[in-house]
N, C-alpha and C positions, 0 to 999 in steps of 0.2 A: 504493499500500500504506500503509495507515494505521497509526500506531503505537498500542498500547494503554497509555496512562499517563494520569496526572492531574496537576494542579499540584503537589499536595503530594508525590507520589512522584517527580515529575520531577526530574532532575539539577540541583542548584543551579548557576547560571550558563547554563544552557540556556533558550533561549527557544522557546515552542511556538506553533504557528500553525494556523489553520484551513485548509480546502481552498483558499479564495479568497486566501490570504496575510494574513488579518487576524491581528494579535497577540492571542493569548488569555491567555498568562500566561508568568512565568518560573518555572523549577523551583525547588523549596524544599528538597529533600532532599540532604544532603551524602553521597556514596557511602561515605565512611569512617565516617559516623555517621548512618545513615538514620533518618529520621523515621518514627513509627508513623502510616501513612497508610491510608485506605481502598483496597482493592484494585480498585474500580470504575475503568473507563477513562472519561475525559471525552470524550464523543462529538464535541465541538467540535475536538479536537486531531487534526490530520491529520499534521503532522510537526514535528521539532524541529530547531534549529540550536544546536550547542554550540561553544564555544571550544576550540581545541586546547590541551591541557595542557602 
């Protein structure tokens, strides 16, 4: 199950990867102060790994 997000909208501190495990990007948006980001999902992103708060 792919997640629908992009690097801009992804949560800051989370790392996003493609289906084969290749690093795509780190999230850029702080959940407490979200960035204005496009709503389109990055088709390369399959899953994310986020640190526990």
